[in-house]
C-alpha positions as CSV (number, residue, x, y, z in Angstrom):
1,M,0.0,0.0,0.0
2,V,1.3,3.5,-0.9
3,R,0.7,6.2,1.7
4,L,1.0,9.8,1.2
5,R,3.0,11.3,4.1
6,L,1.7,14.8,3.7
7,G,0.4,15.1,7.4
8,D,3.8,13.8,8.7
9,I,5.7,16.4,6.7
10,L,3.5,19.2,7.6
11,Q,4.0,18.3,11.4
12,E,7.8,18.1,10.8
13,K,8.1,21.5,9.1
14,Q,5.5,23.0,11.5
15,I,3.3,24.2,8.7
16,T,-0.6,24.2,9.0
17,R,-2.7,22.8,6.2
18,Q,-4.1,26.3,5.6
19,Q,-0.6,27.7,5.3
20,L,0.2,25.0,2.7
21,A,-2.9,25.5,0.8
22,N,-2.1,29.4,0.6
23,Q,1.6,28.9,-0.4
24,A,0.9,26.2,-2.9
25,G,-2.3,27.7,-4.4
26,L,-4.5,24.6,-3.5
27,R,-7.8,24.5,-2.1
28,P,-7.9,24.0,1.7
29,S,-10.2,21.1,1.2
30,T,-7.8,19.4,-1.2
31,V,-5.0,19.6,1.2
32,S,-7.2,18.3,4.1
33,D,-8.4,15.4,1.9
34,L,-4.8,14.5,1.1
35,C,-4.0,14.4,4.8
36,N,-7.1,12.6,6.1
37,R,-8.2,10.2,3.6
38,P,-6.6,7.3,2.0
39,V,-5.6,8.7,-1.4
40,Q,-6.8,6.9,-4.5
41,R,-5.7,9.4,-7.2
42,I,-3.5,12.4,-7.2
43,Y,-2.6,14.5,-10.2
44,L,1.1,14.7,-11.1
45,S,0.7,18.4,-11.1
46,T,-0.4,18.4,-7.5
47,I,2.6,16.2,-6.5
48,A,5.0,18.6,-8.3
49,T,3.4,21.5,-6.4
50,L,3.6,19.8,-3.1
51,C,7.2,18.9,-3.6
52,E,8.2,22.3,-4.8
53,T,6.3,24.1,-2.0
54,L,7.5,21.8,0.9
55,D,11.1,21.5,-0.7
56,V,10.8,17.6,-0.5
57,S,11.4,14.9,-3.0
58,V,8.7,12.6,-4.3
59,S,10.3,9.8,-2.3
60,D,9.9,11.8,0.8
61,L,6.2,12.4,0.1
62,F,5.2,8.7,-0.4
63,V,6.0,5.6,1.6
64,I,5.3,2.0,0.7
65,E,3.7,0.0,3.6
66,P,2.7,-3.6,3.8
67,A,-0.8,-4.4,3.1
68,D,-3.1,-5.4,5.9
């Protein structure tokens, strides 16, 4: 299972969801969904925006976890 580490990264960098949404030009509800829900789909442009805004690599943003 692939997990998006967005919530973890925001906590590490001490950035709120609202701050990320403002800095990245994303809707606050989009950021919230990416932090709270299992992500089924995400646009490549959104991944690029998150990586650029948070100054992380794609490999920092995702982690592979064993399936339950």
